[in-house]
N, C-alpha and C positions, 0 to 999 in steps of 0.2 A: 033165360035167366035175366033178371033186371039188374043192370049195372047202376051203382050209386052215382048220383049226379056229381060232377066235378065241383070242388070247392071254389067259390069265387070270393075274391078279396072285396071287402066292403070299403068303399071310398066315401069319406064325408065330403059333402059339397064345400067348396072353398069358403063360402059365406059362413057356414056353421063353425068351421074351425077358427076362422078369424074372430067370430063373436066370442067363442070360448076363451081365446087368448085375451081378448079385451076385458072380459069379466074377471079373469084371473089377475090381470094387471091392475085393474081398479080395486080389487079386494086387497091386494098386497099394498097398494098405495094408501088405502084407508087404514090398514093396520099400522104402517109406518107412521102415518100422521097421528094416529092414536097414541103410539108409543112416544112420539115426540111431545105430545101434549100432556102426558101423564105427570112428569115432574112439575110442570107449571100448574097443573090442577092441584097437586099436593101443596105447592107454594101458596096458591090462593086459599086453600083450606087453612094453612098456617096463618095467613094474614087475617082470615075470619076469626080464628081463635083469639088472636091478639085484640081484635076489635071487640069481640064479645066479652073478653075479660075487662076491658075498659068500661063497657056499658054496665056490667053488673057491679063493678067496683064503685062507679059513681052512684049507684043505687044503694050502696052499703051492703050488698049481698056477697060478702067476702068468701063464704063457704062455696058458693057457686062459681065465683069468678076465678079463684085460684087454680082449679083443675084445668081450665082452658090453657094455661101456660104449659102445664105438663103435656097436654095433647099436642100443643104447638111444637114442643121439643121432639116428640116422636115423629111428627110429620116432617120436621126439618131434617131429621136423620134419614128418613125414607126418601125424600126427594133427591138428595144428593147421591145416595147410594144407588137408586134406580137410574139416575142419569148416567152414572159411571158404568153401571153394568150393561146398559143398553146402548152406550156410546152416543147419547143424545145431549151431552153437555154443550152449552153454547154461551157466548158472552151475554146474550139477553137473559138467559136463565140465571146466570150468576148474579147479574145486577138486580134482577127481580127478586131473587132470594135474599140478597143483602137488604133491599128496601123493606121486604116483609119482616126480616129479622129485627130491623130498627123498631118496628111497631110492636112485634110480639115479645121481644126480649129486651127492649129498651123503654119504650113509652108505657106499655101495658103493666109491667111489674112496678114501675115508678108510680103510676096512678093508683095501683092496687095498694101499695104500702103507704102512699100518701093518705088514702081514704081510711086505711086500717090503723095507722099509728102516728103519722107525721103531721096530720092536719092540725092537731091542737097546738103545735109549735109555731104556726103562722108562717112567716117568711122563711124562718130557718127550715121548716119542714119542706116547703116546695123548692127551696134552693138545694136541699139535700137530694131531692128527687131529680132535679135538673142535672146535678153532678153525675148521678147514676146514668142518666140518658146520654150525657156527653161521653162518659167512659165507655159505654156500650158502642156508641158510634165510632169512637177511636179504635176500639178493639176490632170491630168489623172491618174498618178501613185498613188497619195493619195486617189483618188476616188476608185480605184480598191481595195486598201487595206482596206478602211473603209466601203465599200459597205455592207458586211455581217452584220455589227453591227450598222450602221449609222441609224439615224432617217429618214424614207422614206419621211417625209413631207418637209424636208429641205436639201439644199446643203450647205456644209461647203466650203466657198469661191465661188467666181463667177464662174459658169460653163464655161468651155472653149468654147462650142458652143455659149453661150451668149456673151462672150468677142469677139469672131470672128464676131458675128452678129452686135455688136456695131461698130467695125471697118468697116465692109462691108456696113452698113447703112450710115455711115458717108461719105464713098467714093461714094456711090450711090447717095446721096443727092447733092454732088458737084463733079461730075466726071471729071471736066476739069483739076484737079490737082493743086498742090500748088507750087509756085515758089518764092514768097517773103520770105525773111528770117524769119519774124515774124510768118508767116503762117506755115512754115515748123517746127518751134519749137512747135507750137500747136500740130502738128502730133506726135512729140516726147513725149509731155506731155500726150497725149491720150494713146499711146502705153505703156508708163511706168505705168500709172494709172491702165490700164487693167491688166498688168502683176502683179502689187501689189495686186489687188483685187482677182486675181485667187489663189494666195498663201496665202491669208489672212484667218482669222477665222470667217469672216462675214457669217451670215446665209442668204441664199436666198431660197425663196419658190420654192418647187418642184411641178410640175404638174402631177407627176406619179400617185398620189392618185385619180385623177379624172377618174371615171369609167362611160362610157356612158351606160345608161340603169337604173341607180339608180333613186330614186325618186328625182325630181327636176333637173335632169341632162339635161332635155330638154331645160331649160333656158340656160344652158351652150352651147348647140348646136345653140341656137338663137344668143348668143353673138358671137360665132365663125363665124356664117354666116354674122353678121353685120361687124365684123372685116375684113372678106374677101371682102365684098363690098367696105369698106373704102379703102382697099389696092388697089383694082382695080381702084377706082376713083382718089386717090392721093397716089400712091405707095411710093414716096420718103418721103413725110412728115409723113405719117402714120408709115412706118417702122422705120424711125429715132426716132419718138416719142416713139414707143413701146420699142426700144432697150435701149434708155436712161432712160425710166421710170423703166424698170426692173433693170438697173444698179443702179439707185438711191434708189430702194426699200430696198436693203440690208443695205445701209448706213443709211437710215431713221430708219429702224427697229433696227439697232445697237444703234442709238442715243436714241430712245424711251426706249430700254432696259436699257441703262445706267442711264437714268433719273429715271426710276422706281426703279432700284437698289439703287441709291443714296437716294431716298426718303425713301425706306425701311430701309436703314442703319441709316438714321437720326431719323426715328421714333423709331428704336431699341435703339439708344443712349439716346433718350429722355425718353423712358420707363425705362431704367436702371438707369437714373439719378433720376427719380421720385420714384423708388423703389429700393434702394441700396440692395446689397446682404445681405441676412439674415433677411430682413424685409418682412412681409407679405403684399401683395398688398391690 
């Protein structure tokens, strides 16, 4: 009877095992490096969109220039969220993002609106655009300072991407440009109002706290899908409505807060009048 041969353990040569470990380590290092670069790549794409908007605006192609600001807003939201999720946030990334935002949400919308409706006003037009750029820079600087201690649920002042989105949506809805004197002054009023709201203390809702995957977040995904469908069907109307609705939300919230505070103060005065100091209620 033939007996089965005894099982022998297979030993890899030390050189083969060491090579496999090195390959695995190099692969992981490349993956980590790619993850670290991803937010910066999105920031570069954001910067490119701002530059492209300026180029097309100088050519007078407003219908082509305006959507680049919308794309830049999406990229700006993605790079910050990806950096937080992957733990790749850095001082360099934050400074690079702020510099890109100055171009995409400060200079680009200013040049776009200048070419669209402010240019006929001459010095008043470009001075209005400069005030918008200055307000955007101040808004970004204040955000960087207050970010570590600020309430993550709200923005203090209209965010510069939202202000740029209002300007871009307005131009996108009426890309033929403004020529009549009354119409050009409306462009001045819009830019000055946006500049004021950016440096104001009005609170605007932040969407950073929305996390996909939580209970009930699937409804959020459905809402996002519906919004995307609506944008595809009527992009100009839907984007304009969304931009001005968010703009008005801070003003409405401030009005409601003041009414509530006024009512609370009035009830407090009434309670003090009914129960003067020293008397038991």
